[in-house]
N, C-alpha and C positions, 0 to 999 in steps of 0.2 A: 384217334383218341384212346391214351392211355391209364387202365384202373391200377390202382391199387390196392388191392385187398390185405386186412391183417385184424388180430383177435382185439378187439375192443371188448371188454365185458365190464366194460364203467359207459358203456354210449349212453347220449345224456332223452330220461326217458322222451322229453318234447322233440326230437331229430330223429329221433325211431317213429313215433306218431307222424311225424312228416312225410317221412319215406312208405311208410305201411301207407298215408293218402292219398300220395305221386305214385304210387301200388295199384293192383283193384283188393289188396287187401285191406284194406282197413272197413270194407263193407263186415270183413265178420271178425273183428277184436274188435277188442274198448276202447276207442284209440278218446272216444269225451270220459272214462276216467286214468286219469295221467299215473295216479295212486298204484292202480290195480300195473299200470302200461310199466311203470319204473320198479314195481316186485317182479313181473314176470324178466326183466334184465334184469334184476339183483342175482337169483334163482333159475337162469341160466346157467350151462354150462358149457359150452359153444358156445360165445357170440362171432357172429365174424361179421364183418362191412369189406360193401364197394365203396370207392373214391373215384370220382372224375376230377380233374384239377385239387383236391381237398371236398368236393360237394357228395355231398350220402348220397350212395346213387343204387342202392342194394345191401338188402340186409341178411345175412340168415340167422337161424335161434335155434339152437339143439337143447336135449335132456337124453345126458343119459350116465352108463354106471357104469364107461369105456374101459367094458369087457368082453359083453357080451353085444347090447341093445344100442341104440340113441337115435330116441325122434325127434324130428326135425318139425319142428313145430310153428315157423315163423320162415318162407323162403319169400322174400318179397325187392321187389326190384323194380325203381320208374318206370311207366312206360315209354318216356321217350327213350330211358336205353334199352328196352327190350328188344327182344332177337341180335343180339352181340354174342353171345356164348354165357353173361354175366350171372343167370341166375344155373348155370349148368356149372359152371367158375365153383360158388358162391358153395354151390351142393357139393361140388368134389374135395372142395378144400377144410369143411366141416365134418366132410364123415373124416379128411385123413387126419384131421386134430384127436376125434372121438374114438380113435382106430379101427383104421380096411380091417380087421378084425371080428366086427360088430359090423351083428345087421344094421342098418338105415329101414328107417319104418317112419314112414307120412304120411298125411289123409290130404289127397288131394280138392284143390276150390274148384268148383264148375270150371270157371273158363281154361284152367290149367289141366285140366284130366288128359287132353289130346297133346299137353307137352311131355309128360313125364318118360312115356312105351320111348317116346323120341329121343328121348336124353339116356334110356338104357335103363329103366326102373321097370323091372315085372308090379301086374297086381296083384295082388292078394285077393280073394273071392270072401273072404271072412274079415269081416271085420266090425266091433262089438260097443257100445256106447251107451254112459248113464248117464245124461244129457243134465248140467246146474240141474239144482230145485230150490236154491238160495245166494245171492250177490253172493259173493266174495266179502268180505273179512278188512278191515281197514288194516294195514299192518305195519309196521313204521321200520325204517329200511334200516 
């Protein structure tokens, strides 16, 4: 199976939601809010896709300053295509697009905690968050 990787900054929100559902990431993303998903896509700095025979099978979405830090906010691979190196390649190409001189940071999904060390990431013991206190406002794109 040949996998084609491409930067797709204008990825359709419905296609993104579909691949999130076919991965395990939909459990932690607002897939029932297509306007929020569309805004997530529109404001990403790097949006990379993986396709097999035209079918979207993976997505990597990152926010970066292209100078110092890259936050990998989504890494989703269709469950039927996992364990083939697609996630590793999406991550590699995303970091390359943002700049290999940047530090790539991500929060691991519970199911992926064992995956990231396997592909070369090191765990950081200090992460702090402020959870949302209200719903995101609707934004026009």
